[in-house]
C-alpha positions as CSV (number, residue, x, y, z in Angstrom):
1,M,-23.2,47.8,23.4
2,L,-20.6,47.8,26.0
3,G,-18.1,46.0,24.2
4,F,-18.5,48.5,21.2
5,L,-17.9,51.7,24.1
6,L,-15.2,49.9,25.2
7,R,-13.4,49.8,21.9
8,L,-13.7,53.4,21.7
9,L,-11.8,53.9,24.7
10,P,-8.1,54.9,24.2
11,F,-6.1,51.6,25.1
12,W,-4.3,53.3,28.1
13,V,-7.8,53.8,29.4
14,R,-9.7,50.7,28.7
15,E,-7.0,48.1,29.7
16,P,-6.4,49.1,33.2
17,L,-10.1,49.2,33.4
18,L,-10.5,46.0,32.4
19,I,-7.8,45.0,34.8
20,A,-9.6,46.5,37.5
21,V,-13.1,44.8,37.0
22,G,-11.6,41.4,36.4
23,S,-9.6,41.8,39.4
24,V,-12.4,42.8,41.5
25,L,-14.9,40.3,40.3
26,G,-12.5,37.6,40.4
27,V,-11.4,37.8,43.5
28,R,-14.9,38.5,45.0
29,I,-16.3,35.4,43.1
30,M,-13.3,33.3,44.5
31,Y,-14.2,34.5,48.0
32,L,-17.9,33.6,47.4
33,A,-16.9,30.4,45.8
34,V,-14.4,29.1,49.0
35,R,-17.3,30.4,51.5
36,D,-20.0,28.5,49.9
37,H,-18.0,25.3,48.4
38,D,-19.4,26.0,45.1
39,R,-17.2,24.7,42.1
40,V,-19.0,26.3,39.4
41,A,-18.5,29.9,41.1
42,A,-14.9,28.6,41.6
43,G,-14.3,28.2,37.9
44,L,-16.1,31.3,36.8
45,G,-13.8,33.2,39.0
46,V,-10.8,31.4,37.7
47,V,-12.1,32.4,34.2
48,F,-12.0,36.3,35.5
49,L,-8.4,36.1,37.1
50,V,-7.0,34.3,33.9
51,F,-8.7,37.2,31.7
52,T,-7.2,39.6,34.1
53,A,-3.8,38.2,33.7
54,I,-3.8,38.3,29.9
55,R,-4.7,42.0,30.1
56,V,-1.9,42.7,32.4
57,Y,0.4,40.8,30.2
58,A,-0.7,43.0,27.3
59,V,-0.2,46.4,29.0
60,I,3.4,45.4,30.1
61,R,4.0,44.5,26.5
62,A,2.9,47.8,25.6
63,L,5.1,49.6,28.1
64,R,8.0,47.9,27.0
65,A,7.3,49.0,23.5
66,R,7.0,52.6,24.5
67,R,10.2,52.5,26.5
68,N,12.4,50.4,24.0
69,P,11.2,50.8,20.4
70,S,12.4,48.6,17.7
71,P,15.4,49.7,15.6
72,A,12.9,49.9,12.3
73,A,10.6,51.8,14.5
74,S,13.4,54.2,15.1
75,A,14.4,54.4,11.5
76,D,10.9,55.0,10.4
77,G,10.4,57.5,13.0
78,A,13.2,59.7,12.3
79,A,12.4,59.6,8.3
80,V,9.0,60.8,9.2
81,D,10.4,63.4,11.5
82,A,13.0,64.5,8.6
83,A,10.1,64.8,6.1
84,A,7.7,66.7,8.3
85,Q,10.3,69.2,9.5
86,P,10.2,71.3,6.3
87,Q,6.4,71.4,6.4
88,A,6.6,72.3,10.0
89,Q,9.2,75.1,8.9
90,A,7.2,76.6,6.1
91,G,3.9,76.7,8.3
92,T,3.1,79.3,11.1
93,G,4.2,77.1,13.9
94,T,5.8,73.9,14.8
95,R,3.5,70.4,15.5
96,P,4.8,68.1,18.2
97,S,5.4,64.7,17.6
98,P,2.8,62.1,18.7
99,D,5.7,60.4,21.3
100,T,6.1,63.8,23.2
101,P,6.4,63.3,27.2
102,E,3.2,65.4,27.4
103,K,1.2,62.8,25.6
104,E,2.6,60.0,27.6
105,H,1.9,62.2,31.0
106,N,-1.7,62.4,30.2
107,A,-2.2,58.9,28.8
108,W,-1.0,58.0,32.1
109,S,-3.2,60.5,33.8
110,Q,-6.2,59.3,31.9
111,A,-5.6,55.5,33.1
112,V,-4.8,56.4,36.9
113,A,-8.1,58.3,36.9
114,A,-9.8,55.7,35.2
115,V,-8.6,53.1,37.6
116,A,-9.5,55.2,40.7
117,V,-13.0,55.9,39.6
118,F,-13.6,52.2,39.2
119,G,-12.0,51.3,42.1
120,A,-14.4,54.0,44.2
121,L,-17.4,52.6,42.3
122,A,-16.7,48.8,43.3
123,A,-15.8,49.6,46.6
124,A,-19.3,51.1,47.0
125,L,-20.9,48.0,45.4
126,W,-19.2,45.9,47.9
127,V,-19.5,48.0,51.1
128,A,-23.5,48.8,50.3
129,P,-25.3,45.7,50.7
130,R,-23.7,46.2,54.5
131,F,-25.2,49.1,54.9
132,M,-28.2,49.1,52.9
133,P,-31.9,48.1,54.3
134,S,-33.1,45.4,53.7
135,D,-36.2,44.5,51.4
136,D,-39.3,44.8,53.7
137,N,-41.2,42.8,50.9
138,A,-38.8,39.9,51.1
139,P,-40.3,36.7,52.6
140,Q,-39.1,36.4,56.6
141,P,-38.3,32.8,57.6
142,A,-40.9,31.7,60.1
143,S,-39.7,31.6,63.9
144,C,-40.5,29.6,66.9
145,S,-43.6,30.9,68.7
146,G,-43.2,31.7,72.3
147,G,-44.0,29.3,74.9
148,A,-42.0,29.9,77.7
149,H,-45.0,30.6,80.1
150,E,-46.8,27.4,79.0
151,E,-47.6,25.0,82.0
152,L,-46.1,21.8,81.1
153,P,-47.7,18.6,81.7
154,K,-46.8,16.3,84.6
155,A,-44.6,14.1,82.7
156,Y,-42.5,16.4,82.2
157,K,-42.0,17.2,86.1
158,D,-41.3,13.6,86.5
159,T,-38.7,13.4,83.8
160,P,-35.0,14.5,84.8
161,Q,-34.0,17.1,82.4
162,P,-36.3,16.7,79.6
163,V,-36.2,19.2,76.6
164,T,-39.5,21.3,75.6
165,G,-41.1,21.7,72.4
166,E,-39.7,25.1,72.2
167,E,-36.1,24.1,72.6
168,L,-36.9,21.6,70.4
169,C,-37.9,24.2,67.8
170,K,-35.2,26.4,68.1
171,A,-32.7,23.6,67.5
172,L,-34.4,22.4,64.7
173,N,-35.4,25.9,62.9
174,R,-31.4,26.4,61.7
175,P,-30.9,29.0,59.2
176,D,-29.2,26.2,57.1
177,L,-31.9,23.7,57.5
178,A,-32.9,24.2,53.8
179,K,-29.5,23.8,53.0
180,L,-29.2,20.4,54.9
181,L,-32.5,19.3,53.0
182,G,-30.8,20.1,49.8
183,T,-33.2,22.9,48.9
184,P,-30.9,26.2,50.1
185,G,-33.2,28.8,48.4
186,E,-36.3,27.8,50.2
187,T,-37.4,29.5,53.2
188,A,-39.3,28.1,56.2
189,T,-43.1,28.8,55.6
190,T,-44.6,27.3,59.1
191,V,-42.8,26.3,62.2
192,S,-44.8,24.8,65.5
193,S,-44.2,23.1,68.6
194,T,-45.8,21.1,71.3
195,N,-45.3,19.9,74.6
196,N,-47.3,16.6,74.3
197,T,-47.3,13.3,75.9
198,A,-46.9,10.0,74.2
199,P,-50.1,8.2,73.0
200,L,-51.1,5.1,74.9
201,T,-49.4,6.1,78.0
202,D,-51.8,7.8,79.9
203,G,-50.1,11.1,79.8
204,K,-47.0,9.4,81.8
205,V,-44.4,10.0,79.1
206,A,-43.1,13.0,77.6
207,Q,-42.9,13.6,73.9
208,P,-42.1,17.1,73.3
209,E,-42.5,17.8,69.4
210,A,-41.1,20.5,66.7
211,E,-41.8,20.9,63.1
212,V,-40.6,23.2,60.1
213,T,-42.3,23.5,56.6
214,F,-40.6,24.4,53.7
215,D,-42.2,24.4,50.4
216,T,-40.5,21.0,49.3
217,Y,-39.8,19.2,52.6
218,T,-41.4,19.0,56.1
219,V,-39.2,18.1,58.8
220,N,-40.6,16.9,62.5
221,V,-38.5,16.1,65.3
222,S,-39.8,14.4,68.8
223,A,-38.3,13.3,71.8
224,T,-39.6,10.1,73.4
225,Y,-38.8,10.0,77.3
226,N,-39.7,6.2,77.8
227,E,-37.9,3.0,78.8
228,L,-37.9,1.4,75.3
229,S,-34.1,0.9,73.9
230,T,-33.4,1.4,70.4
231,D,-32.5,-2.4,69.9
232,Q,-36.2,-3.1,71.3
233,Y,-37.6,-0.5,69.1
234,V,-35.9,-2.2,65.9
235,K,-37.4,-5.6,66.8
236,L,-40.8,-3.7,66.8
237,M,-40.4,-2.1,63.7
238,K,-39.5,-5.6,62.1
239,F,-43.0,-6.8,63.2
240,G,-44.5,-3.5,61.6
241,D,-44.9,-2.1,57.8
242,E,-41.6,0.0,58.3
243,K,-39.2,-0.5,55.0
244,D,-35.7,0.1,54.5
245,I,-34.6,-0.7,58.1
246,K,-31.1,0.0,58.6
247,T,-29.0,0.2,62.0
248,L,-26.2,2.5,62.4
249,K,-24.5,4.8,65.1
250,V,-24.9,8.8,65.3
251,L,-22.7,10.8,67.5
252,G,-21.7,7.6,69.3
253,R,-25.1,6.8,69.9
254,P,-27.4,3.8,68.6
255,A,-29.6,4.7,65.9
256,V,-31.9,3.3,63.0
257,L,-33.2,4.6,60.0
258,S,-36.5,3.6,58.6
259,S,-39.3,4.3,56.0
260,D,-43.0,4.3,56.6
261,H,-46.3,6.2,55.4
262,T,-47.5,9.2,56.8
263,M,-51.6,9.3,57.3
264,K,-53.8,11.6,55.5
265,L,-57.0,12.9,57.1
266,E,-59.7,14.8,54.8
267,I,-62.3,16.6,56.7
268,N,-65.3,17.9,55.2
269,L,-67.0,20.9,56.1
270,G,-69.6,21.0,53.7
271,S,-73.4,20.3,54.3
272,G,-72.8,17.1,55.5
273,G,-70.2,17.9,58.0
274,S,-68.6,14.3,57.8
275,G,-65.0,13.7,57.5
276,G,-63.7,11.3,55.3
277,P,-61.6,8.4,56.0
278,V,-58.1,8.1,57.2
279,E,-55.9,7.6,53.9
280,Q,-52.1,6.6,53.4
281,G,-50.1,9.6,53.0
282,P,-46.6,10.1,51.1
283,L,-43.6,8.1,52.0
284,A,-41.6,9.4,55.0
285,R,-38.1,8.8,55.8
286,T,-37.1,8.5,59.9
287,L,-33.9,8.6,62.0
288,S,-34.3,7.3,65.5
289,V,-31.2,8.1,68.1
290,A,-31.0,6.8,71.6
291,L,-31.2,9.8,73.9
292,D,-27.8,8.7,75.3
293,R,-24.8,6.5,74.4
294,N,-25.5,3.4,76.6
295,D,-29.1,3.3,75.2
296,R,-30.9,3.2,78.5
297,G,-34.1,4.1,77.1
298,G,-35.6,6.7,75.1
299,Y,-35.1,8.2,71.4
300,C,-35.0,11.2,69.4
301,E,-36.8,10.9,65.9
302,I,-36.0,13.0,63.0
303,T,-38.8,12.8,60.2
304,V,-38.7,14.0,56.7
305,W,-41.5,13.8,54.1
306,S,-42.8,15.9,51.3
307,T,-46.1,16.0,49.6
308,S,-44.7,14.8,46.3
309,G,-43.4,11.8,48.0
310,A,-39.8,13.1,47.3
311,L,-37.3,12.1,49.8
312,P,-33.9,13.5,50.5
313,N,-30.6,11.4,50.7
314,D,-30.4,9.8,54.4
315,S,-27.2,12.0,54.7
316,A,-29.4,15.0,55.0
317,L,-31.2,13.2,58.2
318,L,-27.7,12.6,59.6
319,N,-26.7,16.0,59.0
320,I,-29.9,17.6,60.9
321,A,-29.3,14.7,63.7
322,E,-25.6,15.7,64.3
323,R,-27.0,19.5,64.8
324,V,-29.8,19.0,67.0
325,L,-28.8,16.1,69.2
326,P,-26.3,18.5,70.9
327,R,-28.9,20.4,72.2
328,I,-30.9,17.8,73.8
329,P,-29.6,16.6,77.1
330,E,-28.3,13.2,77.3
331,R,-30.7,11.2,79.8
332,P,-28.9,10.9,82.9
333,V,-28.2,7.9,85.1
334,R,-31.4,6.3,86.7
C-alpha cells in the first residue's frame, strides 16, 4: 500500500522524500550499531545509505537532463511546438509548454516542502523519546535494599576495610549485568544482600554476600576475609568434588575457576510439616579471586547458575569480576 502511494507522487516529491527517509534512518541505525557494536544493525544501516546514494544519483541525472536536453529531444520538442502553434492560434488562448519556468518552479517548491515536512517529523521522532514520560507499566529492575543502618557483626569491626553486603550489591547490580551474562533483554527480578559470617568460624570471619536473579541466570558475589590463600584454596578444591579447575590471573590477582553442584532443599508445608532431603541442584560455575595482588589471604567468589543447568561462558564471569573487584578494597598489609 505504501509503495502504491509513493508511486502516485510526482518524481520531484517522491525522490527527495525517499532521500530524506533513507539518510535519516541510515545515519540513525549506523549510530546505534556503533554504540551497541551490532553488526546486523550496521549492515542494515549500510543498506539504507546505499539506497539513499542511488536515489541521489537518480535525482542528479534528472537535473542534468532538464538543464541539458539532448539534440533529439530538442528537435522533437520544436516539431511538437510547431504543430501545436496553429491549434493554439485557432483557439481562444495559448497553452503554456510543459517545460515553462513556472512548472519547474512549482516542482522545486513541492520537493522542498516535502523535505521540510519530513525533516520536521524525523526530528520529532528523534527527540520525542527524551521528553516522553517512561511507561509506568514497564517492569522496573530490582534495587538493593537499604541496609546502611543495620548493625554489623563483630567480625566486620575486627576486619580492616571490609566490604558490606550492601556495597557488594551495588557493585554487582549493574545496568549492564544482564548483557555481561549474554541475556541483554532481561531485567533483574530479585536482589538481596547479607552481612553474614563464614560458617564453622564461630562468627569470627566476615563473609558479606549479594545476589541478583534474572529469568535465566542467578549471580552471587561474596567476600571471605579469612587467612586462606588462593594456592591453599586450590589444593582444597582438588580434595573435593569441584570440577573443571583452572587457575588464572584477574586484574593481576591469583584466581581459579571451578564447577560444583548447588544444593536443592524442598520444604513440605502440608499436613506432615516435614521437609524433604537435601538434593543435588544445578551445576554452578565459580570464579574465586584473591582479595589482594600478593595473595595474603581471603578471596572474592563470583558464582553463576541457572535452574535449567545452562551456564554462560567463562568470559562472562571474568567480565563481571573486572567490574566488581575494583569496588572491593584490597586487603591491607597486616
